[in-house]
C-alpha positions in Angstrom: 7.2 -20.4 -17.9 3.5 -20.4 -17.9 1.7 -16.8 -18.8 -0.4 -16.5 -15.6 -4.3 -15.5 -15.7 -6.4 -15.2 -12.6 -10.1 -15.0 -12.0 -12.2 -13.9 -8.8 -13.8 -16.9 -6.8 -16.6 -15.7 -4.8 -16.6 -16.4 -1.5 -19.5 -15.4 1.1 -18.3 -12.9 3.7 -19.9 -13.2 7.0 -22.2 -10.6 8.5 -22.4 -8.0 5.6 -25.0 -5.4 5.3 -27.6 -5.2 2.9 -28.6 -2.1 0.9 -32.1 -0.9 0.6 -33.3 -1.8 -2.9 -32.6 1.0 -5.6 -34.9 1.9 -8.0 -34.9 0.5 -11.7 -34.0 2.4 -14.2 -30.9 5.0 -15.2 -28.1 4.3 -12.9 -27.3 6.5 -10.1 -23.7 6.3 -10.6 -21.2 4.4 -13.3 -18.0 3.7 -11.7 -15.4 3.2 -14.4 -12.8 0.6 -13.5 -12.9 -2.7 -11.6 -9.9 -2.8 -9.6 -10.0 -2.7 -6.0 -10.5 1.2 -5.9 -13.5 0.7 -8.2 -14.9 -2.7 -6.3 -14.8 -0.7 -2.8 -16.4 2.5 -4.2 -18.8 0.2 -6.1 -19.7 -1.8 -2.9 -20.2 1.5 -0.7 -22.7 3.2 -3.1 -24.5 0.0 -3.6 -24.8 -0.1 0.4 -25.8 3.5 0.4 -28.9 2.6 -1.7 -27.3 3.6 -5.1 -28.3 1.9 -8.2 -24.4 1.1 -9.6 -23.1 0.2 -13.0 -19.2 -1.0 -12.9 -17.5 -1.2 -16.2 -14.3 -2.9 -16.6 -12.3 -3.4 -19.8 -10.6 -6.7 -19.1 -12.8 -10.1 -18.2 -11.3 -10.1 -14.7 -12.1 -8.0 -11.8 -9.5 -7.0 -9.0 -6.8 -5.1 -11.1 -3.4 -5.6 -9.7 -5.1 -7.8 -6.7 -5.1 -11.0 -8.4 -4.2 -14.8 -8.1 -2.6 -17.4 -10.3 -1.8 -21.2 -9.7 1.9 -22.4 -9.7 2.4 -26.1 -9.1 -0.8 -26.5 -7.7 -0.2 -23.3 -5.2 -2.8 -20.7 -5.0 -0.5 -17.5 -4.8 -0.9 -13.9 -5.1 -0.2 -12.7 -8.8 0.0 -9.0 -7.7 -0.1 -7.2 -4.4 0.5 -9.9 -1.5 0.2 -7.3 1.6 -1.1 -4.0 2.9 -0.3 -1.3 5.1 -1.1 -1.8 8.8 -0.8 1.8 9.6 -4.3 3.6 10.6 -5.9 0.0 10.8 -8.1 1.1 7.7 -7.5 -2.1 5.9 -7.8 -4.6 8.4 -11.1 -2.9 9.6 -12.5 -3.0 6.2 -11.5 -6.7 5.6 -13.2 -7.6 9.2 -16.1 -5.6 7.5 -16.0 -8.2 4.9 -16.0 -10.9 7.2 -12.1 -11.7 6.7 -10.9 -10.3 9.7 -10.0 -13.7 11.6 -7.5 -14.3 8.6 -5.4 -11.5 8.5 -1.8 -12.6 9.2 1.6 -10.8 9.9 4.9 -11.7 8.0 7.7 -13.5 9.4 9.5 -10.8 11.7 13.2 -11.8 10.3 12.7 -8.9 7.8 14.3 -8.3 4.2 17.8 -7.7 3.2 19.3 -5.1 0.4 22.0 -6.2 -1.9 24.6 -4.1 -3.3 27.7 -4.3 -5.7 29.2 -7.6 -6.2 27.3 -9.7 -3.6 27.3 -7.1 -0.7 24.0 -8.3 1.5 22.9 -6.7 4.5 19.8 -6.7 6.6 17.7 -3.7 6.2 17.9 -1.3 9.3 14.6 -1.5 11.0 14.0 2.1 12.4 13.7 4.0 9.0 11.1 5.3 6.8 11.5 4.6 3.2 14.8 3.6 4.0 15.6 7.0 5.4 16.9 6.2 9.0 15.9 7.6 12.3 19.4 7.2 13.5 22.1 7.6 10.8 24.9 6.2 13.1 22.9 3.2 14.4 25.1 0.0 13.7 22.8 -1.9 11.2 22.6 1.7 9.4 26.5 1.9 9.4 26.6 -1.6 8.0 24.9 -0.7 4.8 26.3 2.8 4.0 29.6 3.1 6.0 30.8 5.0 8.8 31.8 7.9 6.6 28.4 8.2 5.0 26.8 7.9 8.3 29.0 10.9 9.8 28.3 12.8 6.5 24.5 12.2 7.0 24.4 13.2 10.6 26.4 16.3 9.6 24.0 17.4 6.6 20.9 16.8 8.9 22.3 19.4 11.2 21.7 22.1 9.0 18.9 24.3 9.1 15.5 22.5 9.0 14.6 24.6 6.1 17.5 23.0 3.6 15.9 20.5 1.6 12.4 21.2 2.9 11.3 22.7 -0.6 12.0 19.5 -2.6 8.7 17.9 -3.6 10.0 14.4 -4.5 12.0 12.0 -2.1 15.5 11.9 -4.1 16.3 15.4 -3.6 14.8 16.1 -0.5 17.1 12.9 0.7 20.2 13.8 -0.8 20.1 17.6 0.7 19.5 16.4 4.3 21.3 13.3 4.5 23.5 12.9 1.5 23.7 10.3 -1.8 24.8 7.2 0.0 21.6 7.3 2.3 19.7 7.9 -1.1 21.2 5.2 -3.0 22.1 2.3 -0.7 19.1 2.6 1.7 16.3 4.8 -0.1 16.4 3.6 -3.8 16.3 -0.1 -3.2 13.1 0.3 -1.3 11.4 2.8 -3.2 12.0 0.9 -6.3 10.9 -2.3 -4.9 7.8 -1.0 -3.3 6.6 1.8 -5.4 8.3 0.8 -8.7 9.9 4.1 -9.4 12.9 6.0 -8.7 12.9 8.5 -5.6 13.8 11.4 -7.9 9.7 10.7 -9.4 8.2 9.9 -6.3 6.5 12.8 -4.3 7.4 13.0 -0.5 3.9 14.2 0.5 2.1 11.2 -1.4 4.4 8.3 0.4 5.2 10.3 3.5 2.6 12.3 4.3 3.5 14.7 7.4 7.5 14.1 7.1 8.1 17.5 5.5 5.7 19.0 8.5 7.8 16.9 10.9 11.1 18.1 9.8 10.2 21.5 10.4 8.7 20.8 13.5 11.6 18.8 14.9 14.6 20.3 13.3 16.2 17.4 11.7 14.8 14.5 9.2 16.3 11.8 11.3 14.1 13.3 14.3 11.0 13.6 12.1 11.4 10.0 11.1 11.5 8.8 14.6 8.5 11.1 15.1 6.4 9.9 12.2 7.3 6.3 13.2 6.2 7.0 16.9 2.8 7.5 15.6 2.5 4.2 13.8 0.9 1.4 16.0 3.3 -1.0 17.2 4.3 -4.4 15.2 4.5 -5.0 11.9 4.2 -2.3 9.2 2.4 -4.8 7.0 0.1 -7.5 7.1 -1.6 -10.1 4.6 -4.4 -12.7 4.4 -4.3 -16.1 5.0 -4.6 -17.7 1.5 -3.5 -14.4 -0.3 -4.9 -11.1 -0.8 -7.0 -12.2 -3.8 -9.5 -13.4 -1.3 -10.2 -9.5 -0.8 -11.3 -9.4 -4.4 -13.3 -12.7 -3.9 -15.4 -11.1 -1.0 -16.1 -7.7 -2.8 -17.2 -9.5 -6.0 -19.4 -11.4 -4.0 -21.2 -8.4 -2.3 -21.6 -6.9 -5.5 -23.4 -9.5 -6.9 -25.7 -9.8 -3.7 -26.1 -5.8 -3.6 -27.4 -6.1 -7.3 -24.9 -4.1 -8.7 -24.6 -4.1 -12.6 -21.2 -5.3 -13.5 -19.9 -5.5 -17.1 -16.9 -7.1 -18.2 -15.0 -6.5 -21.5 -16.5 -3.2 -22.0 -14.3 -0.3 -23.4 -15.0 3.3 -22.6 -14.4 5.4 -25.3 -15.0 8.6 -23.7 -16.3 10.5 -20.5 -16.9 13.3 -18.4 -18.6 14.2 -15.1 -22.0 13.4 -16.3 -21.8 11.0 -19.0 -19.9 7.7 -20.4 -19.8 6.8 -23.8 -19.0 3.1 -24.4 -17.0 1.8 -27.6 -20.2 -0.1 -28.6 -22.0 3.5 -29.1 -24.0 3.2 -26.2 -24.3 6.5 -23.7 -24.8 6.2 -20.1 -25.9 9.3 -18.4 -25.9 9.0 -14.6 -26.0 12.0 -12.3 -22.5 10.8 -11.1 -19.3 9.2 -12.6 -16.6 7.5 -10.6 -13.4 7.1 -12.4 -11.3 4.4 -10.9 -8.6 3.6 -13.8 -4.6 3.9 -13.3 -3.1 7.0 -14.8 -2.2 5.2 -18.0 -5.8 4.5 -18.7 -7.0 8.1 -17.6 -4.4 9.6 -20.1 -5.7 7.7 -22.9 -9.3 9.0 -21.9 -7.8 12.6 -22.1 -6.1 12.0 -25.4 -2.8 12.3 -23.9 0.0 9.8 -25.0 1.8 7.6 -22.5 5.0 8.6 -21.9 7.9 7.3 -23.9 9.6 6.1 -20.4 6.6 4.4 -19.3 7.4 0.4 -19.3 6.5 -2.8 -17.6 6.9 -4.7 -14.4 7.4 -8.5 -14.6 7.0 -10.9 -12.1 8.6 -14.4 -12.2 7.5 -17.0 -9.5 9.3 -20.2 -8.9 8.2 -23.0 -6.9 10.9 -25.3 -6.1 12.0 -27.9 -3.7 15.6 -27.0 -1.8 16.2 -28.0 2.0 19.1 -25.3 2.2 16.3 -22.4 1.7 14.6 -23.7 5.1 16.7 -21.6 7.1 15.6 -18.3 5.1 19.4 -17.2 4.3 17.9 -13.8 3.4 15.3 -13.1 5.7 11.8 -12.7 3.9 13.5 -11.3 0.5 16.0 -8.9 -0.9 15.7 -5.2 -2.4 18.3 -4.9 -4.8 20.1 -1.7 -5.0 20.7 0.1 -8.5 24.0 -0.8 -9.7 24.3 -4.0 -8.1 26.6 -6.4 -10.1 25.5 -9.7 -11.4 21.6 -9.5 -10.7 18.9 -8.2 -13.1 16.3 -8.3 -10.8 15.0 -5.5 -8.6 13.6 -7.5 -5.6 12.9 -11.0 -4.6 10.5 -12.2 -2.2 10.9 -15.5 -0.5 7.1 -16.2 -0.1 7.5 -19.1 2.2 9.7 -17.5 4.6 7.5 -14.6 4.6 4.0 -16.2 4.9 3.8 -18.9 7.6 0.5 -19.9 6.2 2.1 -20.2 2.7 5.0 -22.2 4.0 2.4 -24.8 5.4 0.4 -24.8 2.1 3.7 -25.4 0.2 4.6 -28.8 2.1 8.2 -28.2 2.2 8.5 -26.5 -1.2 9.8 -23.0 -1.3 8.0 -20.0 -3.4 10.0 -17.3 -4.9 9.2 -14.2 -6.5 11.3 -12.0 -8.5 10.4 -8.6 -10.2 11.9 -7.2 -13.4 11.6 -3.6 -14.9 11.3 -3.1 -18.7 13.8 -3.1 -20.6 15.4 -5.3 -18.5 12.6 -8.1 -19.0 10.1 -7.0 -21.6 7.8 -8.6 -24.0 10.7 -9.8 -26.2 12.1 -11.8 -23.5 11.3 -15.8 -23.8 9.6 -17.7 -21.2 12.8 -19.6 -21.2 15.0 -16.7 -20.9 13.2 -15.2 -18.0 13.0 -18.9 -16.2 17.0 -18.8 -16.5 17.5 -15.4 -15.5 15.1 -15.7 -12.6 16.8 -18.8 -11.2 20.4 -17.4 -11.7 19.4 -14.3 -9.9 17.4 -16.2 -7.1 20.7 -18.0 -6.7 23.0 -15.0 -6.5 20.4 -13.0 -4.1 19.9 -15.9 -1.6 23.3 -17.3 -1.4 22.6 -20.6 -2.5 23.3 -22.2 -6.1 19.9 -23.5 -7.1 19.4 -26.4 -9.6 17.0 -26.3 -12.5 16.0 -29.9 -11.4 14.6 -28.6 -8.0 12.1 -26.3 -10.0 8.4 -27.9 -10.0 6.7 -24.9 -11.6 7.3 -21.2 -12.8 5.2 -18.5 -14.0 5.2 -14.9 -15.3 2.8 -11.8 -14.8 3.0 -8.7 -16.4 1.7 -5.4 -15.0 2.1 -1.9 -16.2 4.7 0.3 -14.4 3.3 3.2 -12.8 2.9 6.2 -14.9 3.8 9.3 -12.9 1.0 12.1 -13.1 2.1 15.2 -14.7 2.3 18.4 -12.7 0.6 20.5 -15.0 -2.2 19.3 -17.5 -3.7 20.7 -20.6 -7.0 22.5 -19.9 -9.8 22.0 -20.3 -9.9 18.4 -19.7 -12.8 16.0 -20.5 -11.9 14.5 -16.9 -12.2 17.8 -15.3 -15.2 17.5 -12.6 -15.0 13.8 -12.7 -14.7 11.8 -9.3 -11.4 10.0 -9.1 -10.4 7.3 -7.0 -7.7 4.6 -7.4 -3.9 4.6 -7.2 -3.2 7.3 -9.7 -4.5 10.0 -7.5 -4.5 8.0 -3.8 -1.2 6.6 -4.0 0.2 3.0 -4.4 -0.8 0.5 -1.8 -4.3 -1.3 -0.7 -4.4 1.2 2.3 -4.3 4.4 0.1 -6.7 3.1 -2.3 -9.1 1.9 0.1 -9.1 5.1 2.2 -9.5 7.3 -0.9 -12.4 5.5 -2.3 -14.4 5.0 0.9 -13.7 8.7 1.7 -14.8 9.8 -1.5 -17.9 7.7 -1.8 -18.7 9.1 1.7 -18.5 12.6 0.7 -20.5 12.0 -2.8 -23.4 10.5 -0.9 -23.4 13.2 1.7 -23.3 15.8 -0.8 -26.2 14.0 -2.9 -28.4 13.6 0.2 -27.6 17.3 1.5 -27.7 19.1 -2.0 
């Protein structure tokens, strides 16, 4: 496999607003972190007339939204879609001049695999895999009739039962039982959020669900209530040409707006009014915005990364095989914990999921498999990963794929999410620092964009009225 790298390639967004010239001198705001959260914050600050310095430790902007080229195809190396709920990301893309290129995935949907090759289409009326009707045929097909009846019995209890559980795992176990959690919720949460449901806060990934339980009287009814508030249509969307185009547009705007972007810049320490660089330079703006992940924030606070913090490896395969034209497992497969004979936790059949990509691939197929460490880690060679990914793709798609059909492969490695601690040592150097990004907003572009834009609006408003 080739080690994938990515770089932002500028595109000119249409109709973008221009900022008023900012005074030269000390920056008004220093944004630390050049992922999407930092780029969005820096752009909105510059549009509000603020002089902005953006610091990024690596030599690339965009964070987990990146591209790489495999067998001549430009592909997303990280996030490849966004949640459509609320319309926030779509509206933002329209503001950036990309609205006409928002696309929906193929409606066939994904599958889930259990045990020794048991594969089922995912039920379509759930939330995080929690069914809106435990006795629906597509739910029973996955969990079995007895488990469905058990889920119905548990969910008929008083709505206070289980409502005090903060994380998804205990919450679902109490309301619907272990089978619903293990066979439906765990594969989806693991594939989407890269953590077990026991480590994921309910209110972060499903805000309003616990309140709906109290209001509706059952978790199933709460799921239906929350889903009814969502707009009709697909829960996710993407961009023609890949989500990395979002970064291209943001980078282009930062250049046009005069944001001072400094790549390859290490931050040694910071607080609410100063940023100390590893070079010894100290910036003292009126405001600091921290837009880094939880792992980097821990380092700035002097807290070690937890021992169980690991890596996520994405293995991409481009190949030719006409048997995949029928999309035998829809748009991809999520793997339940304990599935036999498969080491990947998920597979996305990119050319089945995105019609634009199928058109660009000219008859080839793009598969992307994800692995947690230590299943795959830095010690796993490219040859080992290639062989494992091909074997896993064969098992998950039900088609024996041949090495000779492969035209290109690549690996991309990301840090796994680090759960934020419930209690931190106090005082902390980050006390009072404005925070944006996935560590505080939750995973997903929609949450990140909403948090960044709202935070900047509040900061600008406070400075104007203060």
